[in-house]
DRENPA-3360 file (N, C-alpha, C; in nm, 2 decimals, always signed):
BEGIN
1 = MPIEVRCQ = +0.09/-0.13/+0.01/+0.01/-0.01/+0.00/+0.10/+0.13/+0.01 ~ +0.08/+0.22/-0.09/+0.16/+0.33/-0.10/+0.15/+0.42/+0.02 ~ +0.26/+0.49/+0.05/+0.25/+0.57/+0.18/+0.29/+0.73/+0.14 ~ +0.17/+0.83/+0.18/+0.19/+0.93/+0.14/+0.30/+1.02/+0.21 ~ +0.40/+1.09/+0.18/+0.49/+1.16/+0.22/+0.50/+1.30/+0.17 ~ +0.51/+1.38/+0.29/+0.54/+1.52/+0.25/+0.69/+1.57/+0.29 ~ +0.75/+1.64/+0.20/+0.87/+1.70/+0.21/+0.87/+1.81/+0.28 ~ +0.95/+1.82/+0.42/+0.96/+1.94/+0.50/+0.99/+2.05/+0.44;
9 = SCQKSFRV = +1.09/+2.02/+0.33/+1.18/+2.12/+0.29/+1.10/+2.22/+0.19 ~ +1.05/+2.15/+0.09/+0.97/+2.21/-0.04/+0.83/+2.21/-0.01 ~ +0.76/+2.13/+0.07/+0.64/+2.11/+0.10/+0.57/+2.02/-0.01 ~ +0.63/+1.96/-0.11/+0.57/+1.88/-0.20/+0.54/+1.75/-0.14 ~ +0.40/+1.69/-0.18/+0.39/+1.55/-0.15/+0.39/+1.45/-0.27 ~ +0.42/+1.35/-0.24/+0.45/+1.22/-0.31/+0.42/+1.09/-0.26 ~ +0.42/+0.98/-0.33/+0.40/+0.85/-0.28/+0.50/+0.75/-0.29 ~ +0.55/+0.66/-0.19/+0.61/+0.58/-0.23/+0.59/+0.45/-0.18;
17 = KDEYSGKK = +0.65/+0.34/-0.21/+0.61/+0.20/-0.17/+0.61/+0.16/-0.03 ~ +0.52/+0.08/+0.01/+0.54/+0.05/+0.15/+0.67/-0.03/+0.20 ~ +0.73/-0.06/+0.12/+0.87/-0.13/+0.16/+0.98/-0.03/+0.20 ~ +0.92/+0.10/+0.20/+1.03/+0.23/+0.24/+0.97/+0.26/+0.35 ~ +0.88/+0.22/+0.44/+0.84/+0.26/+0.57/+0.96/+0.29/+0.65 ~ +0.96/+0.38/+0.73/+1.05/+0.41/+0.82/+1.20/+0.44/+0.80 ~ +1.20/+0.47/+0.66/+1.33/+0.48/+0.59/+1.32/+0.61/+0.56 ~ +1.47/+0.68/+0.50/+1.49/+0.79/+0.46/+1.50/+0.80/+0.29;
25 = IRCPSCKG = +1.47/+0.87/+0.23/+1.47/+0.89/+0.08/+1.50/+1.02/+0.03 ~ +1.51/+1.06/-0.08/+1.53/+1.16/-0.14/+1.43/+1.23/-0.19 ~ +1.39/+1.35/-0.17/+1.26/+1.43/-0.22/+1.31/+1.45/-0.37 ~ +1.19/+1.38/-0.44/+1.23/+1.38/-0.62/+1.22/+1.53/-0.66 ~ +1.16/+1.64/-0.58/+1.15/+1.77/-0.64/+1.29/+1.86/-0.57 ~ +1.32/+1.83/-0.44/+1.44/+1.95/-0.40/+1.57/+1.86/-0.37 ~ +1.55/+1.73/-0.37/+1.65/+1.62/-0.33/+1.70/+1.64/-0.18 ~ +1.62/+1.69/-0.10/+1.63/+1.66/+0.05/+1.59/+1.55/+0.09;
33 = IVDVPFLV = +1.63/+1.52/+0.22/+1.63/+1.40/+0.29/+1.49/+1.40/+0.36 ~ +1.39/+1.28/+0.32/+1.28/+1.28/+0.37/+1.28/+1.18/+0.46 ~ +1.21/+1.17/+0.58/+1.17/+1.05/+0.66/+1.01/+1.01/+0.62 ~ +1.04/+0.85/+0.59/+0.90/+0.79/+0.53/+0.83/+0.73/+0.67 ~ +0.72/+0.79/+0.72/+0.64/+0.73/+0.83/+0.61/+0.57/+0.85 ~ +0.61/+0.53/+0.94/+0.60/+0.39/+0.94/+0.47/+0.37/+0.92 ~ +0.40/+0.27/+0.88/+0.28/+0.23/+0.84/+0.21/+0.17/+0.99 ~ +0.05/+0.19/+0.99/-0.01/+0.20/+1.11/+0.03/+0.05/+1.17;
41 = AEMESIDV = +0.01/-0.07/+1.10/+0.03/-0.18/+1.15/+0.16/-0.22/+1.21 ~ +0.29/-0.15/+1.14/+0.40/-0.15/+1.22/+0.40/-0.08/+1.36 ~ +0.35/+0.02/+1.35/+0.33/+0.10/+1.47/+0.26/+0.03/+1.59 ~ +0.17/-0.05/+1.57/+0.10/-0.14/+1.66/+0.18/-0.26/+1.68 ~ +0.29/-0.30/+1.62/+0.36/-0.41/+1.66/+0.48/-0.37/+1.73 ~ +0.55/-0.26/+1.73/+0.66/-0.23/+1.82/+0.62/-0.08/+1.88 ~ +0.70/-0.11/+2.01/+0.69/+0.03/+2.08/+0.80/+0.15/+2.03 ~ +0.80/+0.28/+2.10/+0.85/+0.38/+2.05/+1.01/+0.35/+2.04;
49 = EQASVATR = +1.05/+0.27/+2.16/+1.21/+0.23/+2.18/+1.25/+0.14/+2.06 ~ +1.15/+0.06/+2.05/+1.20/-0.03/+1.93/+1.19/+0.02/+1.80 ~ +1.09/+0.10/+1.78/+1.10/+0.19/+1.66/+1.23/+0.25/+1.61 ~ +1.27/+0.32/+1.73/+1.38/+0.41/+1.69/+1.51/+0.33/+1.68 ~ +1.52/+0.19/+1.74/+1.63/+0.09/+1.70/+1.63/+0.04/+1.57 ~ +1.48/+0.01/+1.54/+1.47/-0.04/+1.40/+1.50/+0.06/+1.28 ~ +1.46/+0.18/+1.33/+1.46/+0.30/+1.20/+1.64/+0.33/+1.19 ~ +1.70/+0.31/+1.29/+1.85/+0.32/+1.29/+1.95/+0.20/+1.21;
57 = QIRLPTNP = +1.85/+0.10/+1.21/+1.90/-0.02/+1.14/+1.86/-0.03/+1.01 ~ +1.76/+0.03/+0.96/+1.72/+0.00/+0.82/+1.72/+0.14/+0.73 ~ +1.76/+0.25/+0.80/+1.75/+0.36/+0.71/+1.87/+0.37/+0.63 ~ +1.85/+0.44/+0.51/+1.95/+0.48/+0.41/+2.05/+0.57/+0.52 ~ +2.18/+0.55/+0.45/+2.27/+0.65/+0.51/+2.22/+0.78/+0.51 ~ +2.25/+0.87/+0.60/+2.22/+1.03/+0.62/+2.29/+1.09/+0.49 ~ +2.40/+1.07/+0.48/+2.50/+1.13/+0.37/+2.45/+1.13/+0.24 ~ +2.40/+1.20/+0.15/+2.36/+1.20/+0.04/+2.44/+1.14/-0.06;
65 = TPAPPSGR = +2.57/+1.15/-0.02/+2.70/+1.11/-0.12/+2.75/+0.96/-0.07 ~ +2.72/+0.86/-0.08/+2.78/+0.74/+0.01/+2.95/+0.72/-0.04 ~ +3.01/+0.68/+0.05/+3.13/+0.64/+0.01/+3.17/+0.59/-0.13 ~ +3.24/+0.64/-0.19/+3.25/+0.60/-0.32/+3.32/+0.46/-0.32 ~ +3.24/+0.36/-0.39/+3.31/+0.21/-0.43/+3.41/+0.21/-0.52 ~ +3.51/+0.10/-0.48/+3.62/+0.11/-0.56/+3.65/-0.02/-0.64 ~ +3.74/-0.01/-0.75/+3.74/-0.16/-0.80/+3.67/-0.16/-0.94 ~ +3.68/-0.28/-0.98/+3.60/-0.30/-1.14/+3.51/-0.43/-1.10;
73 = VPGRKQRD = +3.45/-0.46/-1.20/+3.35/-0.61/-1.19/+3.37/-0.63/-1.34 ~ +3.47/-0.72/-1.37/+3.49/-0.75/-1.51/+3.40/-0.84/-1.56 ~ +3.35/-0.82/-1.67/+3.26/-0.92/-1.76/+3.12/-0.85/-1.73 ~ +3.10/-0.76/-1.65/+2.94/-0.73/-1.63/+2.88/-0.69/-1.74 ~ +2.76/-0.76/-1.75/+2.66/-0.71/-1.88/+2.53/-0.63/-1.86 ~ +2.50/-0.65/-1.75/+2.37/-0.57/-1.71/+2.41/-0.52/-1.56 ~ +2.29/-0.41/-1.53/+2.30/-0.37/-1.37/+2.18/-0.33/-1.37 ~ +2.13/-0.29/-1.25/+2.00/-0.23/-1.20/+2.01/-0.11/-1.11;
81 = YIHLRCGA = +1.91/-0.04/-1.15/+1.91/+0.11/-1.07/+1.78/+0.15/-1.03 ~ +1.76/+0.20/-0.93/+1.63/+0.27/-0.86/+1.60/+0.40/-0.87 ~ +1.47/+0.41/-0.91/+1.42/+0.54/-0.94/+1.37/+0.60/-0.79 ~ +1.45/+0.69/-0.75/+1.40/+0.72/-0.62/+1.26/+0.80/-0.60 ~ +1.21/+0.84/-0.69/+1.05/+0.89/-0.68/+0.97/+0.76/-0.68 ~ +0.98/+0.66/-0.74/+0.89/+0.56/-0.72/+0.93/+0.44/-0.65 ~ +1.04/+0.42/-0.62/+1.13/+0.32/-0.56/+1.13/+0.21/-0.65 ~ +1.11/+0.19/-0.76/+1.12/+0.08/-0.84/+1.26/+0.09/-0.91;
89 = STTIDGPE = +1.29/-0.08/-0.92/+1.42/-0.11/-0.99/+1.41/-0.14/-1.15 ~ +1.52/-0.09/-1.22/+1.51/-0.11/-1.38/+1.65/-0.18/-1.39 ~ +1.64/-0.29/-1.49/+1.76/-0.37/-1.53/+1.78/-0.30/-1.65 ~ +1.90/-0.28/-1.67/+1.97/-0.22/-1.80/+2.08/-0.29/-1.85 ~ +2.06/-0.33/-1.99/+2.18/-0.39/-2.06/+2.19/-0.37/-2.19 ~ +2.30/-0.42/-2.28/+2.30/-0.39/-2.40/+2.38/-0.27/-2.41 ~ +2.35/-0.20/-2.55/+2.40/-0.05/-2.59/+2.36/+0.06/-2.48 ~ +2.23/+0.03/-2.41/+2.19/+0.13/-2.33/+2.28/+0.13/-2.21;
97 = FQALADPL = +2.34/+0.01/-2.15/+2.40/+0.01/-2.04/+2.52/+0.06/-2.05 ~ +2.59/+0.01/-2.18/+2.70/+0.07/-2.21/+2.73/+0.22/-2.21 ~ +2.61/+0.29/-2.28/+2.60/+0.46/-2.26/+2.57/+0.50/-2.14 ~ +2.50/+0.43/-2.06/+2.46/+0.51/-1.91/+2.59/+0.46/-1.81 ~ +2.66/+0.38/-1.81/+2.76/+0.34/-1.74/+2.88/+0.43/-1.76 ~ +2.90/+0.47/-1.90/+3.02/+0.55/-1.93/+3.00/+0.71/-1.86 ~ +3.10/+0.73/-1.76/+3.06/+0.85/-1.70/+3.12/+0.97/-1.76 ~ +3.18/+0.97/-1.86/+3.23/+1.06/-1.96/+3.13/+1.06/-2.09;
105 = AGMVATYC = +3.03/+0.99/-2.10/+2.94/+1.04/-2.21/+2.86/+1.16/-2.19 ~ +2.83/+1.20/-2.08/+2.74/+1.29/-2.06/+2.58/+1.30/-2.07 ~ +2.54/+1.13/-2.02/+2.40/+1.12/-2.02/+2.35/+1.20/-1.92 ~ +2.22/+1.26/-1.95/+2.16/+1.34/-1.86/+2.03/+1.29/-1.81 ~ +1.96/+1.17/-1.88/+1.83/+1.12/-1.84/+1.84/+0.99/-1.86 ~ +1.75/+0.89/-1.80/+1.74/+0.74/-1.83/+1.59/+0.68/-1.81 ~ +1.57/+0.56/-1.84/+1.42/+0.52/-1.81/+1.37/+0.45/-1.69 ~ +1.28/+0.49/-1.64/+1.22/+0.37/-1.54/+1.13/+0.30/-1.59;
113 = AQCGDVFS = +1.16/+0.17/-1.55/+1.06/+0.06/-1.63/+0.90/+0.08/-1.55 ~ +0.89/+0.14/-1.41/+0.78/+0.13/-1.34/+0.70/+0.26/-1.39 ~ +0.78/+0.35/-1.42/+0.69/+0.48/-1.44/+0.62/+0.49/-1.59 ~ +0.73/+0.40/-1.67/+0.72/+0.42/-1.82/+0.76/+0.53/-1.87 ~ +0.86/+0.61/-1.83/+0.88/+0.72/-1.88/+1.04/+0.77/-1.84 ~ +1.10/+0.88/-1.88/+1.25/+0.92/-1.87/+1.22/+1.04/-1.78 ~ +1.34/+1.02/-1.68/+1.36/+1.12/-1.62/+1.54/+1.16/-1.59 ~ +1.52/+1.27/-1.55/+1.69/+1.33/-1.53/+1.77/+1.23/-1.45;
121 = IDQFVWSD = +1.90/+1.23/-1.47/+1.98/+1.14/-1.44/+2.00/+1.14/-1.28 ~ +1.97/+1.26/-1.21/+1.97/+1.30/-1.06/+1.88/+1.21/-0.98 ~ +1.78/+1.15/-1.03/+1.67/+1.09/-1.00/+1.70/+0.93/-0.97 ~ +1.82/+0.88/-0.98/+1.85/+0.73/-0.98/+1.97/+0.72/-0.92 ~ +1.98/+0.60/-0.84/+2.08/+0.52/-0.79/+2.10/+0.40/-0.83 ~ +2.23/+0.36/-0.81/+2.28/+0.23/-0.85/+2.21/+0.13/-0.74 ~ +2.17/+0.02/-0.77/+2.09/-0.05/-0.66/+2.18/-0.14/-0.57 ~ +2.29/-0.18/-0.64/+2.41/-0.24/-0.56/+2.47/-0.14/-0.48;
129 = TREAISDY = +2.53/-0.04/-0.50/+2.60/+0.05/-0.43/+2.53/+0.17/-0.35 ~ +2.40/+0.19/-0.40/+2.33/+0.31/-0.33/+2.40/+0.44/-0.36 ~ +2.47/+0.44/-0.46/+2.50/+0.56/-0.50/+2.45/+0.65/-0.63 ~ +2.45/+0.75/-0.62/+2.36/+0.84/-0.70/+2.43/+0.82/-0.84 ~ +2.37/+0.78/-0.97/+2.45/+0.78/-1.09/+2.51/+0.93/-1.10 ~ +2.44/+1.04/-1.07/+2.51/+1.18/-1.10/+2.62/+1.19/-1.02 ~ +2.64/+1.14/-0.89/+2.75/+1.15/-0.83/+2.86/+1.02/-0.87 ~ +2.83/+0.92/-0.91/+2.90/+0.83/-1.00/+2.98/+0.87/-1.12;
137 = YLRYQNSG = +2.91/+0.94/-1.17/+2.95/+1.04/-1.32/+3.06/+1.15/-1.26 ~ +3.05/+1.21/-1.16/+3.14/+1.32/-1.11/+3.25/+1.26/-1.08 ~ +3.23/+1.14/-0.97/+3.35/+1.08/-0.93/+3.45/+1.05/-1.01 ~ +3.39/+0.97/-1.13/+3.49/+0.96/-1.26/+3.54/+1.07/-1.33 ~ +3.46/+1.17/-1.37/+3.48/+1.29/-1.44/+3.60/+1.37/-1.38 ~ +3.61/+1.36/-1.23/+3.71/+1.43/-1.16/+3.87/+1.40/-1.18 ~ +3.85/+1.25/-1.22/+3.96/+1.16/-1.25/+4.05/+1.23/-1.38 ~ +3.97/+1.27/-1.48/+4.03/+1.32/-1.59/+4.04/+1.48/-1.62;
145 = SSFQNFLV = +4.10/+1.53/-1.72/+4.11/+1.67/-1.74/+3.98/+1.72/-1.80 ~ +3.96/+1.85/-1.81/+3.85/+1.89/-1.88/+3.85/+1.87/-2.04 ~ +3.96/+1.88/-2.09/+3.99/+1.87/-2.22/+3.96/+1.67/-2.27 ~ +3.99/+1.59/-2.19/+3.96/+1.47/-2.19/+3.83/+1.44/-2.18 ~ +3.75/+1.50/-2.07/+3.62/+1.46/-2.06/+3.54/+1.53/-2.18 ~ +3.58/+1.66/-2.23/+3.52/+1.69/-2.38/+3.52/+1.58/-2.49 ~ +3.65/+1.52/-2.50/+3.67/+1.46/-2.61/+3.60/+1.35/-2.62 ~ +3.57/+1.29/-2.48/+3.51/+1.16/-2.49/+3.36/+1.17/-2.50;
153 = SRVGMYVL = +3.33/+1.28/-2.44/+3.18/+1.31/-2.44/+3.10/+1.32/-2.56 ~ +2.96/+1.33/-2.57/+2.88/+1.34/-2.67/+2.90/+1.47/-2.76 ~ +2.90/+1.56/-2.68/+2.91/+1.69/-2.75/+3.06/+1.71/-2.82 ~ +3.14/+1.64/-2.75/+3.29/+1.62/-2.84/+3.28/+1.53/-2.94 ~ +3.21/+1.44/-2.95/+3.17/+1.35/-3.03/+3.13/+1.43/-3.18 ~ +3.03/+1.50/-3.16/+2.95/+1.58/-3.26/+3.03/+1.68/-3.30 ~ +3.12/+1.75/-3.23/+3.21/+1.88/-3.26/+3.31/+1.82/-3.33 ~ +3.40/+1.72/-3.30/+3.47/+1.64/-3.41/+3.38/+1.60/-3.54;
161 = AAIPFAIA = +3.29/+1.55/-3.55/+3.23/+1.51/-3.67/+3.20/+1.63/-3.73 ~ +3.18/+1.74/-3.68/+3.11/+1.86/-3.76/+3.26/+1.94/-3.82 ~ +3.35/+1.90/-3.79/+3.48/+1.97/-3.86/+3.47/+1.94/-4.01 ~ +3.49/+1.79/-4.02/+3.51/+1.75/-4.17/+3.39/+1.79/-4.26 ~ +3.27/+1.78/-4.18/+3.17/+1.83/-4.26/+3.12/+1.97/-4.31 ~ +3.21/+2.04/-4.19/+3.19/+2.22/-4.22/+3.29/+2.23/-4.33 ~ +3.43/+2.16/-4.34/+3.51/+2.18/-4.45/+3.44/+2.15/-4.58 ~ +3.38/+2.03/-4.59/+3.30/+1.99/-4.72/+3.20/+2.10/-4.76;
169 = MIGFLIWR = +3.15/+2.14/-4.65/+3.04/+2.24/-4.68/+3.10/+2.38/-4.75 ~ +3.20/+2.42/-4.71/+3.28/+2.52/-4.77/+3.33/+2.49/-4.92 ~ +3.37/+2.35/-4.93/+3.40/+2.34/-5.04/+3.28/+2.33/-5.16 ~ +3.15/+2.29/-5.11/+3.05/+2.29/-5.19/+3.00/+2.44/-5.22 ~ +3.02/+2.53/-5.14/+2.98/+2.68/-5.14/+3.09/+2.75/-5.25 ~ +3.19/+2.68/-5.26/+3.30/+2.74/-5.34/+3.30/+2.70/-5.47 ~ +3.27/+2.55/-5.49/+3.27/+2.48/-5.64/+3.12/+2.43/-5.66 ~ +3.03/+2.45/-5.59/+2.91/+2.38/-5.59/+2.91/+2.27/-5.69;
177 = NNWFIFTG = +2.95/+2.16/-5.64/+2.96/+2.03/-5.65/+2.90/+1.95/-5.55 ~ +2.79/+1.87/-5.58/+2.72/+1.80/-5.48/+2.82/+1.67/-5.42 ~ +2.93/+1.65/-5.46/+3.01/+1.55/-5.40/+3.05/+1.59/-5.28 ~ +3.07/+1.73/-5.27/+3.12/+1.77/-5.12/+3.03/+1.76/-5.00 ~ +2.88/+1.75/-5.06/+2.79/+1.73/-4.95/+2.80/+1.59/-4.90 ~ +2.81/+1.48/-5.02/+2.84/+1.34/-4.99/+2.94/+1.30/-4.89 ~ +3.05/+1.39/-4.94/+3.20/+1.34/-4.87/+3.18/+1.40/-4.73 ~ +3.12/+1.54/-4.72/+3.12/+1.59/-4.57/+3.02/+1.47/-4.47;
185 = VLLAIITI = +2.91/+1.44/-4.54/+2.83/+1.33/-4.46/+2.91/+1.20/-4.44 ~ +2.97/+1.17/-4.50/+3.06/+1.03/-4.53/+3.16/+1.05/-4.40 ~ +3.23/+1.16/-4.43/+3.34/+1.20/-4.31/+3.30/+1.21/-4.19 ~ +3.18/+1.27/-4.14/+3.10/+1.26/-4.02/+3.08/+1.15/-3.98 ~ +3.03/+1.07/-4.03/+2.97/+0.94/-4.02/+3.12/+0.83/-3.95 ~ +3.21/+0.85/-4.04/+3.33/+0.80/-4.00/+3.40/+0.85/-3.85 ~ +3.40/+0.99/-3.84/+3.45/+1.03/-3.74/+3.35/+0.98/-3.60 ~ +3.21/+0.98/-3.61/+3.13/+0.91/-3.52/+3.20/+0.79/-3.49;
193 = ALHTVFLG = +3.19/+0.69/-3.59/+3.24/+0.55/-3.55/+3.39/+0.55/-3.48 ~ +3.47/+0.62/-3.54/+3.60/+0.62/-3.51/+3.61/+0.65/-3.34 ~ +3.52/+0.74/-3.32/+3.51/+0.81/-3.20/+3.46/+0.68/-3.09 ~ +3.37/+0.61/-3.13/+3.30/+0.51/-3.07/+3.36/+0.39/-3.02 ~ +3.43/+0.36/-3.15/+3.51/+0.25/-3.15/+3.65/+0.24/-3.08 ~ +3.72/+0.37/-3.11/+3.87/+0.38/-3.08/+3.90/+0.47/-2.97 ~ +3.85/+0.62/-3.01/+3.90/+0.72/-2.90/+3.82/+0.73/-2.77 ~ +3.68/+0.69/-2.76/+3.60/+0.67/-2.62/+3.67/+0.56/-2.53;
201 = PAILKQLF = +3.70/+0.45/-2.59/+3.75/+0.34/-2.50/+3.90/+0.37/-2.47 ~ +3.98/+0.44/-2.56/+4.13/+0.46/-2.55/+4.13/+0.55/-2.43 ~ +4.03/+0.65/-2.40/+4.04/+0.76/-2.29/+4.03/+0.70/-2.14 ~ +3.90/+0.61/-2.18/+3.87/+0.51/-2.06/+3.98/+0.45/-2.01 ~ +4.02/+0.38/-2.10/+4.15/+0.28/-2.06/+4.27/+0.36/-2.02 ~ +4.29/+0.46/-2.05/+4.40/+0.57/-1.99/+4.34/+0.61/-1.85 ~ +4.24/+0.64/-1.82/+4.22/+0.70/-1.72/+4.16/+0.60/-1.59 ~ +4.10/+0.50/-1.64/+4.02/+0.40/-1.54/+4.08/+0.27/-1.54;
209 = GTSDAREL = +4.18/+0.23/-1.63/+4.23/+0.11/-1.66/+4.16/+0.02/-1.73 ~ +4.04/+0.03/-1.78/+3.94/-0.04/-1.84/+3.88/+0.02/-1.99 ~ +3.87/-0.03/-2.08/+3.81/+0.03/-2.18/+3.64/+0.02/-2.20 ~ +3.58/-0.07/-2.12/+3.45/-0.10/-2.10/+3.40/-0.06/-1.99 ~ +3.32/+0.07/-1.99/+3.25/+0.13/-1.88/+3.17/+0.06/-1.80 ~ +3.12/-0.05/-1.87/+3.03/-0.15/-1.78/+3.10/-0.22/-1.64 ~ +3.23/-0.21/-1.67/+3.31/-0.28/-1.56/+3.32/-0.19/-1.44 ~ +3.31/-0.05/-1.44/+3.32/+0.06/-1.33/+3.22/+0.03/-1.23;
217 = K = +3.26/+0.05/-1.11/+3.21/+0.02/-1.01/+3.15/+0.16/-0.92;
% end
């Protein structure tokens, strides 16, 4: 049975699953820490002192940024993450996991299977470490220079692809030959492919010791 919760910071109300009874969660609006009240049935079964002890045992850490996990998980092909708003877990694999796991790719949103919609990345935590995905990104981004982060990002990829395309368009404007348009598009596609297959993995390997972002913990 869903539990009605009100954030004391922003006064927004929302519902969470009963499994979060007595725990602390983040407010989906202001990201503040919110205490989820106990269900009535639970309050009848434990007294005030027991409730205090139980709460301390099962609450999520009060620090919104958990201690960063270390190491890698070789060969990992999928991972679960939790949507803080609804409390549901989503399993991700394939190319989508590759993109989401890459802390330098600049992903800003992902999908919740329970809600059936896309939400900003700061509303999700990894199920196994309880670390916010946005914090996971920042932790790894701080390991590289601004230039490296830019090169391996989606924005950097498109900027690199735009350079040969822009040169080809200048050629088209000067000589009015349609082959310049075809060549520009082809070179842009080749640049994106080289970035995805070689440049991105090479920088990941240099910074984090693995070219497969899915192994990062």
